[in-house]
C-alpha positions in Angstrom: -3.1 2.5 27.7 -1.3 -0.3 25.8 -1.9 -1.1 22.2 -1.0 -4.2 20.1 1.4 -4.3 17.3 -0.8 -5.6 14.5 0.6 -4.1 11.2 3.5 -5.9 9.6 5.2 -4.3 6.5 7.9 -6.2 4.6 10.1 -5.0 1.9 12.9 -6.4 -0.2 14.4 -6.7 -3.6 16.9 -9.2 -5.0 16.9 -12.4 -2.9 13.7 -11.3 -1.0 11.3 -13.8 -2.7 13.4 -16.6 -1.4 13.4 -15.0 2.0 9.6 -14.7 2.0 9.3 -18.3 1.0 11.3 -19.3 4.1 9.5 -16.7 6.4 5.8 -17.3 5.6 5.6 -20.9 7.0 6.4 -19.5 10.4 3.3 -17.3 10.5 0.1 -19.1 11.7 -3.3 -19.1 9.9 -4.9 -17.1 12.8 -2.3 -14.4 12.7 -3.6 -11.3 14.6 -2.0 -8.9 12.2 -2.4 -7.5 8.7 0.7 -8.1 6.5 1.7 -5.9 3.6 4.6 -6.8 1.2 6.4 -4.9 -1.4 9.1 -6.6 -3.4 10.8 -5.0 -6.5 9.2 -6.9 -9.4 9.0 -6.4 -13.1 6.0 -4.5 -14.5 4.3 -7.7 -15.6 2.1 -10.4 -14.0 3.4 -11.5 -10.6 3.0 -15.0 -9.2 4.2 -13.9 -5.8 0.7 -14.1 -4.0 0.1 -17.6 -5.2 3.6 -18.6 -4.2 3.2 -17.2 -0.7 -0.2 -18.8 -0.3 1.2 -22.2 -1.3 4.2 -22.2 1.0 2.5 -20.7 4.1 -0.7 -20.8 6.2 -1.9 -17.3 5.2 -3.8 -16.2 2.0 -1.8 -13.7 -0.1 -3.3 -11.6 -2.8 -2.9 -8.4 -4.8 -5.4 -5.8 -3.5 -7.3 -3.3 -5.5 -7.3 0.4 -4.7 -9.3 1.3 -1.6 -9.8 -2.4 -0.6 -10.5 -2.9 3.1 -8.0 -4.9 5.0 -8.3 -7.6 7.6 -6.0 -9.7 9.8 -4.4 -13.0 8.6 -4.2 -11.7 5.0 -1.0 -10.9 3.1 -1.4 -7.9 0.8 1.2 -7.9 -2.0 2.0 -4.8 -4.0 0.8 -5.5 -7.6 3.3 -5.1 -10.4 3.9 -1.5 -11.6 1.9 -0.1 -8.6 2.8 1.4 -5.3 1.1 -0.1 -2.2 0.2 2.3 0.6 -1.3 1.4 4.0 -4.2 3.5 5.2 -6.4 3.1 8.3 -8.4 0.0 7.5 -7.7 0.0 3.8 -5.0 0.3 1.1 -4.2 2.6 -1.8 -2.9 1.0 -4.9 -1.5 3.7 -7.2 0.5 3.9 -10.4 2.3 7.0 -9.3 5.8 8.1 -10.3 8.6 5.7 -9.6 10.5 6.1 -6.4 14.1 5.0 -6.1 13.8 3.7 -9.6 11.0 1.3 -8.7 7.2 0.9 -8.9 6.3 -0.6 -6.5 8.8 1.0 -4.1 9.4 0.1 -0.5 9.7 3.5 1.1 6.0 4.5 0.3 4.8 1.3 1.9 6.8 1.8 5.1 6.2 5.6 5.2 2.4 5.3 4.8 2.2 2.5 7.5 4.1 4.7 9.9 1.8 7.7 9.2 -1.3 5.6 9.6 -0.5 3.3 12.5 2.6 4.7 14.3 3.8 2.3 17.1 1.5 -0.5 15.9 3.8 -1.1 12.9 6.6 -3.6 12.6 8.7 -3.3 9.4 11.0 -6.0 8.1 13.8 -5.3 5.6 14.9 -8.3 3.6 17.7 -8.9 1.1 18.2 -6.4 -1.8 20.3 -3.9 -3.6 20.8 -0.2 -2.8 18.8 1.5 -0.1 15.1 1.6 -0.9 13.3 1.1 2.4 15.9 2.7 4.6 14.1 6.1 4.7 10.9 4.2 5.3 12.4 2.2 8.1 13.5 5.5 9.6 9.9 6.8 9.4 8.6 3.7 11.2 11.2 4.1 14.0 10.4 7.8 14.1 6.7 7.1 14.6 7.4 4.7 17.5 7.3 1.5 15.4 9.6 -1.5 15.4 12.3 -2.2 12.8 13.6 -5.7 12.0 16.5 -6.3 9.6 17.6 -9.5 8.0 21.2 -10.1 9.0 23.2 -8.7 6.1 25.9 -11.3 6.7 23.5 -14.1 5.4 22.1 -12.1 2.4 23.3 -12.7 -1.1 22.4 -9.0 -1.6 23.2 -7.3 1.7 23.1 -3.6 0.8 19.4 -3.0 1.4 19.3 -4.4 5.0 22.7 -2.8 5.7 21.4 0.6 4.6 18.3 0.2 6.8 20.5 -0.7 9.7 22.7 2.3 9.1 19.6 4.6 9.1 18.1 2.9 12.2 21.0 1.6 14.3 18.5 0.5 17.0 16.9 -2.0 14.6 16.9 -5.7 15.6 19.1 -7.8 13.3 18.0 -11.4 12.9 18.8 -14.3 10.7 15.9 -15.1 8.4 15.0 -18.3 10.3 14.3 -16.3 13.5 12.3 -13.5 12.0 8.8 -15.2 12.1 9.3 -16.3 15.7 10.3 -12.8 16.7 7.3 -11.3 14.9 5.0 -13.5 16.9 6.7 -12.5 20.1 6.2 -8.8 19.2 2.6 -9.3 18.3 1.9 -10.7 21.8 3.8 -7.9 23.6 1.6 -4.7 23.8 3.3 -1.3 23.6 2.3 2.0 25.2 0.1 4.1 23.0 2.7 6.8 23.3 6.0 4.9 23.7 8.8 6.3 25.6 11.4 8.3 23.6 14.4 6.2 22.5 17.8 7.2 21.3 16.4 7.4 17.8 15.5 10.9 16.6 12.3 12.3 18.0 9.1 11.1 16.5 7.6 13.3 13.9 4.4 13.7 11.9 4.8 12.3 8.4 3.2 14.1 5.5 -0.4 13.0 4.9 -1.3 12.3 2.1 1.9 10.5 1.1 3.8 12.2 -1.7 2.9 9.2 -4.0 -0.7 10.2 -3.6 -0.3 13.9 -4.6 -1.8 15.4 -7.7 0.3 17.2 -10.4 0.2 20.7 -8.8 1.1 19.4 -5.4 3.9 17.2 -6.7 5.4 20.1 -8.5 5.1 22.4 -5.5 6.8 19.7 -3.3 9.7 19.5 -5.7 10.0 23.3 -6.0 10.0 23.6 -2.2 13.5 22.2 -2.3 16.7 23.5 -3.7 17.6 23.1 -7.3 20.4 20.6 -7.5 21.6 21.4 -11.0 21.1 17.7 -11.8 18.6 16.0 -14.1 16.1 13.2 -13.4 17.3 9.8 -14.7 13.7 8.9 -15.5 12.4 12.0 -17.4 15.5 14.1 -17.7 13.9 17.2 -16.1 15.4 19.3 -13.5 15.7 17.7 -10.0 15.4 19.3 -6.6 16.9 18.4 -3.2 14.0 18.2 -0.8 13.8 17.7 2.9 10.8 15.6 3.8 10.5 15.6 7.6 14.3 15.1 8.1 14.8 12.8 5.1 16.8 14.1 2.1 15.3 13.2 -1.3 15.9 14.2 -4.9 12.6 14.9 -6.6 11.7 16.2 -10.0 8.6 18.2 -10.9 6.6 15.2 -12.1 7.2 13.2 -8.9 10.1 10.8 -9.5 12.0 10.5 -6.2 15.4 9.1 -5.3 17.7 8.8 -2.3 21.3 10.1 -3.0 22.6 6.5 -3.3 19.9 5.4 -5.7 20.3 8.6 -7.8 24.0 7.9 -8.0 23.3 4.3 -9.2 20.7 5.5 -11.7 23.2 8.0 -13.1 25.6 5.1 -13.6 23.0 3.3 -15.6 22.3 6.4 -17.7 26.1 6.7 -18.4 26.2 3.2 -19.7 23.1 3.7 -21.9 24.6 6.9 -23.3 27.9 5.2 -24.0 26.2 2.4 -25.9 24.2 5.0 -27.9 27.5 6.8 -28.7 29.1 3.5 -29.7 26.3 2.8 -32.1 26.4 6.3 -33.6 30.2 6.1 -34.1 30.1 2.7 -35.7 27.3 3.7 -38.0 29.1 6.9 -38.9 32.2 4.8 -39.7 30.1 2.5 -41.9 28.6 5.5 -43.8 32.1 7.0 -44.3 33.3 3.8 -45.8 30.3 3.7 -48.2 31.0 7.2 -49.2 34.7 6.4 -49.7 33.8 3.5 -52.0 31.4 5.7 -54.0 34.1 8.4 -54.3 36.6 5.8 -55.4 34.3 4.5 -58.1 33.9 8.1 -59.4 37.7 8.5 -59.4 37.6 11.3 -56.7 40.8 10.4 -54.9 40.7 13.4 -52.6 37.2 12.8 -51.4 37.9 9.1 -51.0 40.9 9.9 -48.8 38.9 12.3 -46.7 36.1 9.8 -46.1 38.6 7.0 -45.3 40.3 9.3 -42.7 36.9 10.0 -41.2 36.1 6.3 -41.0 39.4 5.6 -39.2 38.7 8.4 -36.7 35.2 7.1 -36.0 36.4 3.5 -35.6 39.2 4.6 -33.2 36.7 6.5 -31.0 34.3 3.6 -31.1 37.1 1.3 -29.9 37.8 3.6 -27.0 34.2 3.5 -25.9 33.8 -0.3 -26.4 37.0 -0.8 -24.4 35.6 1.4 -21.7 32.3 -0.5 -21.6 34.1 -3.8 -21.5 36.6 -2.8 -18.8 34.2 -3.2 -15.9 33.3 0.4 -15.4 29.7 -0.7 -14.8 29.1 -3.3 -12.2 26.9 -6.2 -13.0 24.0 -5.0 -10.8 23.9 -1.5 -12.4 26.0 0.2 -9.8 28.8 2.5 -10.9 32.2 1.1 -10.1 35.7 2.4 -10.6 37.2 2.0 -14.1 40.8 0.9 -13.5 41.9 0.9 -17.2 43.0 4.3 -18.5 41.4 5.6 -21.6 43.9 5.7 -24.5 43.8 8.9 -26.4 
């Protein structure tokens, strides 16, 4: 028996809002599908639903937890909340961050795949790093369809490129062709049990999704993996390498989750934060040493003044080393760790 593709899930990050603004006008008001969108946004009020409603023919809104869903509506993940797709409804949860974000794209894609299988079409738009790639793999593994914005036209191509690397069979399209292709897919039924493709065998995804788990279950999931010897960039607890139905993740006991690429990037951001903290501490120590030197000088204590002056010089030298390191381009502008080409002078 054939079934209709009627679930569209869209994810993106930097550059994705502009992509959605161009995509939405191509979807008709009587769209025979439910649309769910997660874009990495700050944890503040988001104007994205009103923007998408204004530029397109569909009504977009932030849903509440357990809201029922219906066709021709665009459900946008609220700020600081994950959006999960359930049969006929949504979950809106303020669970642990995943891949450094809340909302994150992987939970949206993963939950849609678990709930609707081959009825799902996922679309990966412009963005940094690889949130959404594991979720796209879950959609493909459940018999769904994966579309990827052509990385060549993206200002931030790493997210669609990562999804394509994870799902090589994904259809790559320029943004202006995605809406038309979506409509063609919606009108083309698929077998309820699609034929196997070259993608890895379809698998049953965990239900409930890890984002929905309570504290004991989250800790048990983390401890089911192998201790990595690393620490979580979010909470600084121990982190475990976990295999979730063929997908490798790094998870801590409270539920923060990362792909290896995102963990690497988060560690880079942690390094920069630690270096700025060290720079501040060294400069403040140099300042205190100078004050103590002046006080010792006023008391006529030449030996103490000399010692404090030497300490101040040492702190200032070390502070200059760290400042040079920070200003040398060790940290890329988007938070990703890059190679430092200037040697540190001892």
